[in-house]
Steps between C-alpha positions, in 0.01 A plus 500: 500500500827676442825342404636592847228303689512200266873439528589180686648551850876503540615297797804562716625300791391647839585240760659153512433264786653168610222359714579200723222250575427194705339186354131550416218417739240305303158636584317275252215542259314829488246623247768634260732207524773353729630756753852514643623770737874571457651675806744783430801478733704803392723618213652809352405765241658778296319785332553822310441790732318822410833666423614209278740358764484141618315406819504163679335339797345181634188300443346465846410143610130437551324547170368221274389409150156348473562285190211326332546239227196552282589228251817337375728779377288780649546653844361815665750671736421754764774612733507756780822584685703785642828666409723699732647807333846645576339765730323226699157564353279206417356466147211266437491304173197340343577297190236303302507323167518182302755239416422332166725214387781621725484865394394739780346847446374707789376841597629642829429803715709644782383692806765714671519795736536827305849541652618157382762482223259267319207745519546589131387145410161527678188599303653311206429159356816299464510214255697203619680179404583208731772240450630220723817569697705338771286483814204678340419724208632801315241770442552798272244781499487739206369855492288605199606827344 
């Protein structure tokens, strides 16, 4: 192993989202724990474009977070939703991870048309944080350099 491959990753902010949600729908007990489905009703996002300029767009209503409380203080989150880019293209987001004692860490992937201004973020794993916000959550996804 060389020093270059053993260096820890450097993270830089790639996209910030304010995701609006409705109250959770309680599904009930499943094998992993207690499941809630949290409907995504919209929101906004900003990102750094491939040229370094700022991009912005909307979170499209219709996605959801399948949230499972495994035990007190431990939840598994799995959200799928769509973004609309400035050019009108749709970008699919899949974001999965864990919330432990109120601290959320996730790994997200984006699927976008090659012509989308967010295409540079596909084929990358984005590391994320989630925090509560008015009407929903703030999500920040970081790119590993």
